[in-house]
N, C-alpha and C positions, 0 to 999 in steps of 0.2 A: 259529601259528608263533610261537615265542618268541624275544624280541630277545636279541642278543649284548650282554653288559654287560661293559664294561672295569673291570677292579679295579686301582686302581693300589696297589701295595705300597711303603710309605714305610720306609724304613730309618732307624732312631733317629740324629738329629744327634749324639748322644753315643757311637754305635758305635765309629767310627775312633778318636776321642780315648780311649775306654776300653779299646780293644785296645792302643794304643800305651801307655797309662798301666800296664797289666798287664804289658807286656815291662818297663818300666822298672822297676816294682817288683820284679820277678823278677831282674833284673839287679843292683840294688841289693842285694838280699837276699844274692844269691852273693857281692857283694863285701864282705859284713860291714857295710852301711851300712842303718841306721835313720831313715827319712825322716818327716819331721813337716812337714805342711801348716799353715802358721801363717795364721789368719784372723783379720780386726777390722775394725771402722770405721777411716777415717781419724783419726788422733790417739789410737786406742786404747792406744798403747805397744808396738806389737810389737818393735820394732827394741830399744826400750829392755829389753824382757822377754827378748829374745834374749841381749842382753850379760848381764843378770843371770843367766839360765840357764848361757851358756857358762862365766861363772867358777865355777860349781858343778859343771860336768861334767869335773873335770879328769882323770878316768880315761879319756876319750875325746877323739879329734880331731873339732873342731866345723867343719863347713862351712856355708856359708850362699849360698841363690841369692836376691838381692832382685828384686822384683817391684814395678815401678811405671809408672806412664803415662809419666811423663817423668822426668827428673834422676837423679842417683846419689848424693845426700847421705849416705842410710844405708849404702850400700855403702865410700863412703869412710870413715865412721866405723869401721866394722867393720874394715876393712884397717888403720886407724890402730891398733888394738888387737892387731892381729897375727891376726886371723881370716881365714882363706882365704875370700873371698867373691867374688861375681861377679853382674852387674848384667843385668836384662832390662828393657827398656823397651818396652812394647806400643804406644805410640804413639797409644793411644786406647781400646784393649779394656779391659774391666773387670775381668778375670780373666786367670790364666794358665791356658794348656792343655797337656796332655801333649808334644806336638811341641816346644815351646820349652823345657819342662823336659827332654827328651832330649838336645838340642843343648847346654843349659849344662852338665848331668852330664859330657858328652864334655869339655867345655872346661875342667872343674875338675879332671879326672883324679883323682878321690876313690877311698879304698879303706880300709875299717874305721872304723867311728865314728858319727857323727851327722849327718844333712844337715836343716837347716832351710830350708824353701821359704817365704818371707815373700811371701804373696799380695797382689793389689792390694788398696788399702784401701776395703772395700765388703762389706757383709754380704747381700747377695743372690747374684750370680754365681759366687764361688769356692767356695761349698757345694755347687754343681751339677756341677761338674767333677772327676773323678780326675784326679790328675797324678803318680801314681807312688808316692803316700806309703803308710806304713804306718799312720799315724794323722793324725787331724785336731785340731789345738790352737785353739780358741777364745778369744780375748782381748776380753773386755768390760768396760767401766769404769762406776763407779758415777756419774760426769758424765753418762754418756749418759742415764741414766734407768732405772726398773726394768721398764718394759714393754717392753723390747727382745725378749726371748723370744716375746712375743705379735705382734710387729710382723714379727720375721724369723725365724719359726719353723724353717726349712730349716736354718740355720747352727747352732742350738742342737741340733736333732735329730741331724745328722749328726756332732757333735763327740765326739771320746773322751776329751777332757780340757778343762774351761772354766777360764781364769783370770779371776778378778775383780779388775780393776787399779784403782789409786788408791785403796786402800781407806783410806789416810792421809787423805783428804778427807772420809770418812763424817761426822764431825761437823760438817761445813759444808755439806752439800747434802742435798736432799731425795730420799734413796733409800730405797725400801722394800725391805728384803731379803728378807722372808717373801713379799712378791707376786712378787719377781723369781725365787725358787727354786720356788714354786710353778709359775710358768711353765716353768722348766727342766724340773722334773720330770714336768711333763704330756708333755713331749716326749720327755725323755730320762733314763730311770730309772738309768743306772749311770755315765755320765760324773763322775768327781769333779770338783768345784767348789773351787778353791783361792782364797783371799783374798791379793792379792799388791800390792805396792805398788814400782812400778818406783824411786820416788824413794829409799825406805828399804832395800828389798832384802827385805821381810818377805814371807814365803810361798814364794820360789823354791827355797828348800831342798827343801821337800817335792813342788814341780814337778819339780825335778830328779831326786828319787829315783823318782818315777814312770817317768820317761824311763828311768832306768838299769835299772830292773825289765823294761821293754819291751826294752830292748838284750839283756839277758842271756837273757831268754827265745827271743830270735831266735837266738842264737848256738848 
């Protein structure tokens, strides 16, 4: 007599999040919004990069959803510059998820333009969760070291565009760009890697052009 075996079917913990993310993305597309999930470690220059990019995206309206565990310094900085920005504090969670973004999008009342979603400063969790974006932008820095693609592969693998920030410091730091790029290309063959400097503004024009091309293709 054969024994009855109980088989447990597990639903992916990402399924519900991804379903909500797909609805958000479709809604944003219908509203003429191109959404960018901005990822990077703490101090990588995510907000500074957004300021530099928004200055160069004069043809479109830019909106920002700022994600932090606590505080709202970056949101206040953006708002002081006239950017329509809203804050999400996770209270401890290391990444944003799609339900949080869905509510923030409703609160922003946006239509037409580009939506930047600055994720929590973290090179691990943000890359794992879709949040309704059309593209992922990863900001890495020369001050972090050239080994980051090897240590945090998923973020580099998932990125649609990579900004290598703080390049004005290259003469002063030990950064092996060839080693960095070999790591990037082993994971991601197509994402453009653009040298930028949040301090000088170098490189952001090219990054803004990339965003504008994506926006026009979506229209």
